[in-house]
N, C-alpha and C positions, 0 to 999 in steps of 0.2 A: 504494500500500500504506500510505503514511503517513496518508492520509485515513481508511482503515479503522481503523487503530490509534487515531487521534484520536477517531473516533466511539465506539469501545469505551471509551476513557479518559474521555470526557465522560459516557457512560452510567454508568461506575463511580463517577465523582464525584457524579453525581446521586443514585445509590443511597445513597452514603455520607452525603450531606447530608440526604437524607430520613430515614434511620435516626437520624442524630444529632439532627435536629429533633424527631422523635417521642420519642426518649429524654429530650430536654430539656424535654418538655412543651409544645413550640411548636406552633402551628396551621399545618399545611402547606396552602398555598393550592391551590384546585382549578384545575388547568391544562387540564382536558379541553376547555373551550370554546376555548382558544387553539389547540389542535391542529387545529381545523376550519379556521382561517385559514392555518395552516401547510400543511395539505393543499391548499387552494386555490392557495397560492403554488407548491407543488411541481407541481401540474397545469399551472399557467402556465409553469413552467420547462421542463416536458417539451415543451410546444408551441413555446416560443421556441427551445429547443435543436434541435428538428427543423427548424423553419421557417427558422432562420438559417444553416443549412449552405450553404456556397458551391456544393457539388457535389450539392445535393438533386435538381436536375433530371436530372443525369447518373445519379444513383442510381436515380431513378424510372424512367428509360428502360431501365435495365438489369434491371428486374424481369421475370423470366420464371418460368414454372412450375418449372423446374429449380432456380433460385436459391431459390425459396420452400420447397423441400424441407428445407433445413437448419433454419430456425427452427421449422418444423412438427415436425420430428423432435426438436428440443431441448425444445420445450414438451411434446410427447407423452411423451417419455422421463422428463422431470421429474415429470409428473403420475402416470404409471404407477407409478414406484418410490415416490413419496410415498403413493399409495393403499395399496401393499403395507405401507409403514411404519405407516400408519394402522390397518391390520388387526392389527398386532403390538402396538400401544400401546393400553392400556386407558383411560388418562386422557383422551385426546383422540380425537374422532371422525375418520373418514376425511375428511370435509368440512373439518374444522379443519386437518388436515395438508396437504390440498390448497391451502387458503387460504394457509398459511404458505409453501409451496413456490412458489406462483404469483407470489411477488415476483421470482423469476428473477434474483436478485442486486440488485434495487432495494430495498435495506433501508429507506431512509427513507420512501418512499411506501407500501410494503406494510405496514409496522408501524403507521403512522398510520391507514391505511384499515381495518385489522383492528380497531384500537382503537375507531374510530368506529362501525363496523358491528356489532361484537360487544357493545358496551357495553349496549344495551337488553336483549339476551337473556341475556347471561352475568353481567352485573354488573361493577363496576369492577375487582374483584380478578382474576377469571379473564380478563377482556378484556385487562387490563394484562399478565398472565402470558403469554397467547398472543401479544400484540404484541411482547413481549420476545423470545419464542422466534423470531418472524419476523425481528426485527432481527438477532439473533445468527446464525441460520441463513443469512440472505442475505449477511451480512458474511463468514461462513466460505466461502460459495461464491465471493465475489470474491477472497478470499485464496487459495483453492485454485487459481483460474484464474491468478493471478499467480505463485504459487510452483511449482505443479506443471505449468505449461505444457510444459516440455521433456519430462517423463515422459509426459504425455498425447500429445504429438506422436510420441514414440518408439514407444509401444505401441498407439496407436489411430488414428494418421494425422494429417494436417495440419489436418483440420476439427475434431478433438476439442477443442483449446484454445478454439476459437470457441464450440462448443456448451456447454462447461463454463462459459464466462464469462457466458452469459446476456445481460442488457442491457448489461453492461460491455464486451462485445466491440466496441462502437462508440466507447468513450472510454477508461476507465481501463485496461482490459486490452489495448487495441489495440497499444501498443508491444511488449508481450510476445508477442502473437500474431504480429506481423510479424517479430519476431526469430527465433522458432522455426519458424514455418510459411512464412515468405517474404513478400515485398512483394506478390506476386500475390494473396494472400488478403485484402488490405485492403478492396476493395470488398465482398466477401462478408461480411466481419466487420462492416462498417458497416451493411449492409442487415439482417443478422441482428440486430444490436443494436437498430436502429430499430424493426423490426417487433415484436420481443419487448417493447420498451419500450411500444408501443401496446397490447399484450395484457395488461399487468400490471393496470391498473385494472379491466378487464372480468373477468378470471379471479378476482382477489381478491374483487371485489364479488359475483360469482356464487356462489363457494363459501362466502362468509360468510353468504349468505342461504339456502343449501340446508338 
């Protein structure tokens, strides 16, 4: 949770510095090119994180059609409700809302992807705004998974905290999930997080190009 607050704090500091620089008449450097290399580094991190797990072979052997139902349901539920939200919002299209929600809790990767893919069609201002929405939306999903895990377990069952956590069920939210849902949920939570992690670049890229 501290990491999420740190991200929000850095975002707020960046906004404050940008506003102050413009107010002082200073030229703010263009950092869009730098974000491309940050994106490459994040993609490398995803691959390293998955490949370096000691129990990767054990997790791979445990993959069965039944186990795959939870990540499929998590992705489907997220996209369906995001599409409904898109129909209610006039400012953003359904595809834009789906791109935002496709981050599945991976706020850093999804926001940078959206910025890069939407910049040519939306322009810098709107692309930055949508990327910021993606950042905050996916941070809020992570915080919800951490804070509301006991309530989710109580009212919706032991798999609800896993589904709500999205990609973070394999790392940040895993201790909370194990505490409220039990140690037996750990393999399912890790598989769920890893598979959704792999889906994020595909879905965000797809909906950004629709």
